[in-house]
Structure formats: structure tokens, C-alpha cells
C-alpha positions in Angstrom: -86.0 174.9 -59.1 -83.6 177.4 -60.5 -82.7 179.2 -63.7 -80.0 177.2 -65.5 -78.7 176.5 -69.0 -80.3 173.5 -70.9 -78.4 171.9 -73.8 -81.7 170.5 -75.2 -83.4 173.9 -75.1 -80.3 175.8 -76.1 -81.1 178.4 -73.5 -81.7 179.2 -69.9 -84.8 177.6 -68.4 -86.3 176.8 -65.0 -85.2 173.3 -63.9 -83.5 171.0 -61.4 -79.9 170.3 -61.9 -78.9 166.6 -61.4 -75.3 165.6 -61.6 -75.1 161.9 -62.7 -72.2 159.5 -63.1 -72.2 156.2 -64.9 -69.7 153.4 -64.7 -68.6 152.2 -68.2 -67.1 148.9 -69.1 -65.7 149.2 -72.6 -65.0 145.5 -73.0 -68.7 144.6 -72.4 -70.0 147.8 -74.0 -72.2 148.3 -70.9 -72.8 151.1 -68.5 -74.4 151.4 -65.0 -75.7 154.3 -63.0 -73.7 154.4 -59.8 -74.4 157.8 -58.3 -76.1 161.1 -58.7 -76.4 164.4 -56.8 -78.9 167.2 -57.0 -77.2 170.6 -57.7 -78.8 172.9 -55.1 -76.4 175.9 -54.3 -79.2 177.8 -52.5 -79.9 174.8 -50.3 -76.5 173.4 -49.5 -74.1 176.2 -50.6 -72.1 173.9 -52.8 -70.5 174.9 -56.1 -71.2 173.1 -59.4 -68.0 171.1 -58.9 -68.6 169.9 -55.3 -71.1 167.2 -56.2 -68.7 165.5 -58.6 -65.8 165.8 -56.1 -68.1 164.3 -53.3 -69.0 161.3 -55.5 -65.4 160.7 -56.6 -64.2 160.8 -53.0 -66.9 158.4 -51.9 -66.0 155.9 -54.7 -62.3 155.9 -53.9 -62.2 156.2 -50.1 -65.5 154.6 -49.0 -66.9 152.3 -51.6 -63.5 151.3 -53.1 -64.9 151.2 -56.6 -62.3 149.9 -59.1 -61.9 152.4 -61.9 -58.9 153.9 -63.6 -60.2 157.0 -65.3 -62.7 159.8 -65.2 -64.4 161.1 -68.4 -66.1 164.5 -68.1 -67.3 167.4 -70.2 -65.8 170.9 -70.4 -68.2 172.0 -67.6 -65.9 170.2 -65.1 -62.5 171.0 -66.8 -61.5 173.2 -63.9 -58.3 173.3 -61.8 -60.3 172.3 -58.7 -61.7 169.1 -60.2 -58.7 168.1 -62.2 -56.3 168.4 -59.3 -58.7 166.6 -57.1 -58.7 163.6 -59.5 -54.9 163.7 -59.7 -54.7 163.6 -55.9 -56.6 160.3 -56.0 -54.1 159.0 -58.5 -56.7 158.6 -61.3 -56.5 159.6 -64.9 -58.9 162.1 -66.6 -59.8 163.0 -70.1 -61.9 166.1 -70.7 -62.4 168.6 -73.5 -61.5 172.3 -73.1 -63.6 175.1 -74.3 -62.1 176.8 -77.4 -61.5 180.1 -75.5 -59.5 178.5 -72.8 -56.1 180.1 -72.4 -53.1 177.7 -72.6 -49.3 177.8 -73.2 -47.4 175.4 -75.3 -44.2 177.4 -75.5 -42.8 176.8 -72.0 -43.4 180.5 -71.1 -41.8 182.1 -74.1 -45.0 183.6 -75.4 -48.2 184.8 -73.7 -51.1 182.5 -73.1 -53.4 182.1 -76.1 -56.7 180.5 -76.9 -56.5 176.7 -77.3 -58.1 176.9 -80.8 -55.4 179.3 -82.0 -52.5 176.9 -81.3 -50.4 175.7 -84.2 -49.9 172.0 -84.7 -47.2 170.0 -86.4 -48.0 166.7 -88.1 -46.4 164.9 -85.2 -48.3 166.8 -82.6 -51.6 166.0 -84.4 -50.8 162.3 -84.0 -49.1 162.3 -80.6 -50.4 165.4 -78.8 -48.5 168.2 -77.1 -47.6 169.2 -73.6 -49.2 172.4 -72.4 -49.9 174.5 -69.3 -53.4 175.8 -68.6 -53.6 179.3 -67.3 -54.3 179.4 -63.5 -52.8 176.0 -62.8 -49.8 175.6 -60.5 -46.3 176.5 -61.8 -44.8 173.6 -63.9 -48.1 171.7 -63.9 -48.4 170.3 -67.4 -51.1 168.2 -69.2 -51.2 166.5 -72.5 -53.4 168.1 -75.2 -54.9 166.3 -78.2 -56.8 167.7 -81.1 -59.5 165.2 -82.1 -62.7 165.1 -84.2 -65.8 165.1 -81.9 -69.0 163.2 -82.6 -70.7 166.3 -84.1 -67.8 166.6 -86.7 -66.2 169.5 -84.9 -62.7 169.8 -83.5 -62.4 169.0 -79.8 -59.4 169.9 -77.7 -59.0 167.1 -75.1 -56.6 167.2 -72.1 -55.4 164.4 -70.0 -52.9 163.9 -67.1 -51.8 160.7 -68.8 -48.5 162.0 -70.1 -47.6 158.5 -71.5 -50.5 158.8 -73.9 -49.2 159.5 -77.4 -51.9 158.4 -79.8 -54.7 160.8 -80.8 -56.8 157.9 -82.2 -56.8 156.2 -78.8 -57.8 159.5 -77.1 -60.7 159.7 -79.6 -61.9 156.2 -78.7 -61.6 156.9 -75.0 -63.6 160.1 -75.3 -66.3 158.3 -77.3 -67.1 156.3 -74.1 -68.1 159.6 -72.4 -71.2 159.7 -74.7 -72.6 156.7 -72.8 -74.1 159.1 -70.4 -76.2 160.6 -73.2 -78.3 157.4 -73.8 -78.8 157.3 -70.0 -80.1 160.8 -69.9 -82.4 160.1 -72.8 -83.7 156.9 -71.4 -84.3 158.0 -67.9 -86.3 160.9 -69.1 -88.4 158.9 -71.6 -89.2 155.8 -69.7 -89.4 156.9 -66.1 -91.3 160.2 -66.2 -88.3 161.9 -64.5 -89.3 165.3 -65.8 -93.0 165.0 -65.2 -93.2 165.4 -61.4 -95.9 167.7 -60.3 -94.7 167.9 -56.7 -93.7 171.2 -55.1 -92.1 170.2 -51.8 -88.4 169.7 -52.1 -88.5 166.3 -50.3 -91.1 164.9 -52.6 -89.2 166.0 -55.6 -86.1 164.3 -54.4 -88.0 161.1 -53.7 -89.5 161.3 -57.2 -86.0 161.6 -58.7 -84.7 158.7 -56.6 -87.5 156.5 -57.7 -87.0 157.3 -61.3 -83.3 156.3 -61.0 -84.3 153.0 -59.4 -86.8 152.3 -62.2 -84.2 152.9 -64.8 -81.7 150.6 -63.1 -84.3 147.8 -63.0 -85.4 148.3 -66.6 -81.8 148.3 -67.8 -81.1 145.1 -65.9 -84.0 143.3 -67.5 -83.2 144.7 -70.9 -79.6 143.3 -70.7 -80.9 139.9 -69.4 -83.5 139.5 -72.1 -81.5 141.0 -75.0 -84.0 143.8 -75.5 -83.8 147.6 -75.5 -85.0 149.4 -72.4 -88.0 150.7 -74.5 -89.0 147.2 -75.5 -88.9 146.1 -71.8 -91.1 148.9 -70.7 -93.8 149.0 -73.4 -94.0 145.2 -74.0 -94.2 144.7 -70.3 -97.0 147.3 -70.2 -98.8 145.6 -73.1 -98.5 142.2 -71.4 -99.9 143.7 -68.2 -102.9 145.2 -70.0 -103.6 141.9 -71.8 -103.6 140.1 -68.5 -106.0 142.6 -67.1 -108.4 142.2 -70.0 -108.4 138.4 -69.6 -109.0 138.6 -65.9 -112.6 137.9 -64.6 -114.7 141.0 -63.9 -114.5 141.9 -60.2 -117.1 144.4 -58.8 -115.5 147.4 -57.2 -117.0 149.8 -54.7 -115.8 153.4 -54.7 -116.3 155.2 -51.4 
């Protein structure tokens, strides 16, 4: 348990940080939970970026999971993570915070905020090549200005220099929001946030069990053509009806 920022609460609260990754298949419009890590810097001394790097390395070098790109939020848009993904020869798409300092002038003018850049009509459609402050010399990424899901302007960078269509970038980034339904569902149908345990081991077990429950509910939901909420609550209703129809069995409480 530690003090950390919560997007839902729009402030700093006491909580447990869980870094989750889902595998998205755009053709089938499905996603699967494939890994998670508990962010515990006091316990393991790892930074907020290490859990993601650990999972990515495991997928590529141990599990050999077939994937082409990594979609992440601005929390992970750091030199450490982005260069790590490039070393694995994978593509990334991630938004930059508006105050991030970048250069699109090839060094002729100082770094400036990404939201203060000027854009030509061609650059709005095809993106522009920039350098992010703090990155190695001559390391460039492609920057796109796209409309985000909340009707704001998002500045998205990618190491795919062949990408030249902002509408495609917007579609790709839209897939990143698949993780939000997962976060909502795993909290609402598994009781993930309702653990009353205090021992660290028991809390970890509770989180692991909640993840397994979500995986099973999602599998049944897909097989039966229902939502994960219908699977849970209809299943519970069927169970209660069966119990009410069952013959009365005396019980002894010792």
C-alpha cells in the first residue's frame, strides 16, 4: 500500500499499483490479459518502468509471443522504455504529455513544448520527424497530432518512420483503450479492490485470483455471446435458483 495518483479519483490516494498488459487482436476485436506486475518500489526497488520492461522481455525472449507493436500511455513514454522496445525490434505508439520538450527544426532553434509546434497541412496528415530532448543524438521519431477519445488533441510518437497517415495512427491508438474495459470489468466483477487482507502475500494471492476469475468469465462470455456482466450475474441467478429447488438438508454448526 502506498500513496499514488488515481485517475478515477483525480488525486493522490492510498492504493496498490498493478501494471497490466493485454494482448489485442484488431481483426477479431478481442483482447486477452497476458501478464501483470505489482508496482512495489519499497519491496523490490524497481522503478515504475521496470515492470513493463520485464514483461516485454519475457514475451520476446522466453514466451516468444507473436506481436508487432506496443501501445502505452504517456506514463511510459520515456527514453528507457522506448529504446528498450526498439532494441527488441518492435514498434511503439504512445502519446506525449503536452509539456514534453521536442525539436522539429534539426537543431536550428531551442527545444519547445510539443503543444507549441507549428503544423503545415501536410504535416497534419502525414506527421513530422522530431527529436525528443534527452534522447541520443540523431535519434528521431515520428510525431502525429490526432484527436483523442475525449475530444482533445493528442500528440502521438512512433518509431515507425514509414507511417505517414494520421488517420491510421488514430485507429491504432484507439486500440489502446481496450485496456480500460479490462480495468473496469476486473474491478466490478471480481472484487479486486475489496480485499480486506493485510499481509502482502495474501494480497498478492487475492489479486492473482481476481485475474484468473476475469480470464474465465471473459472466455465464457466470448463462447456464449454474452457480456462478462451477463455471465456473472446470470450464472449467480441460476445458482441461487438451483439452491432454492434443492431438497432441504439439515446442517449442524459446531
